[in-house]
C-alpha positions as CSV (number, residue, x, y, z in Angstrom):
1,X,25.6,-35.3,-98.4
2,X,26.9,-31.9,-97.3
3,X,30.7,-31.3,-97.8
4,X,32.8,-31.5,-94.7
5,X,34.5,-28.4,-93.3
6,X,37.4,-30.6,-92.2
7,X,40.6,-30.5,-94.2
8,X,44.1,-32.1,-94.2
9,X,45.2,-29.2,-92.0
10,X,42.5,-30.0,-89.5
11,X,43.8,-33.6,-89.3
12,X,47.4,-32.3,-89.0
13,X,46.6,-29.8,-86.2
14,X,44.6,-32.4,-84.2
15,X,47.4,-34.9,-84.5
16,X,50.0,-32.4,-83.5
17,X,48.1,-31.2,-80.5
18,X,47.3,-34.7,-79.3
19,X,50.9,-35.7,-79.7
20,X,52.3,-32.7,-77.9
21,X,49.8,-33.1,-75.0
22,X,50.1,-36.9,-74.6
23,X,53.0,-38.2,-76.5
24,X,50.6,-40.5,-78.4
25,X,49.8,-40.4,-82.1
26,X,46.1,-40.7,-82.7
27,X,44.9,-43.6,-84.9
28,X,42.5,-43.4,-87.8
29,X,39.6,-44.4,-85.7
30,X,40.1,-41.6,-83.2
31,X,40.5,-39.1,-86.1
32,X,37.2,-40.2,-87.7
33,X,35.5,-39.7,-84.3
34,X,36.9,-36.3,-83.8
35,X,36.5,-35.1,-87.4
36,X,33.2,-36.5,-88.6
37,X,32.4,-36.6,-92.3
38,X,35.9,-35.8,-93.3
39,X,36.8,-36.8,-96.9
40,X,39.0,-39.9,-96.9
41,X,41.6,-38.2,-99.1
42,X,41.8,-35.2,-96.7
43,X,42.3,-37.6,-93.8
44,X,45.0,-39.5,-95.6
45,X,46.8,-36.3,-96.7
46,X,46.7,-34.9,-93.1
47,X,48.0,-38.1,-91.6
48,X,50.8,-38.2,-94.2
49,X,51.8,-34.6,-93.5
50,X,52.0,-35.3,-89.8
51,X,54.1,-38.4,-90.3
52,X,56.4,-36.4,-92.6
53,X,56.9,-33.7,-89.9
54,X,57.2,-36.2,-87.1
55,X,59.9,-38.2,-88.8
56,X,61.9,-40.4,-86.5
57,X,61.0,-38.5,-83.3
58,X,61.8,-40.6,-80.4
59,X,58.4,-41.4,-79.0
60,X,59.4,-44.1,-76.5
61,X,60.6,-42.5,-73.3
62,X,59.7,-38.9,-74.3
63,X,58.3,-36.7,-71.6
64,X,55.6,-34.5,-73.1
65,X,52.9,-32.6,-71.2
66,X,50.5,-29.7,-71.7
67,X,50.1,-29.1,-68.0
68,X,52.2,-26.7,-66.1
69,X,53.3,-27.1,-62.5
70,X,52.9,-23.8,-60.5
């Protein structure tokens, strides 16, 4: 099996972008679909890093969007 090019930082960046754009935190299933062949330890570390940064951010009721109104 060829080593994966995905790292914990790939996981963190994907989770951050998804959260900023949608207000939703992706689950492990979504991450495995988006980052195929990632090492499970890298996946776990990336998820942990995101949760550490996210902290107690108030997800419910937050208004987040990547679109801009012109």
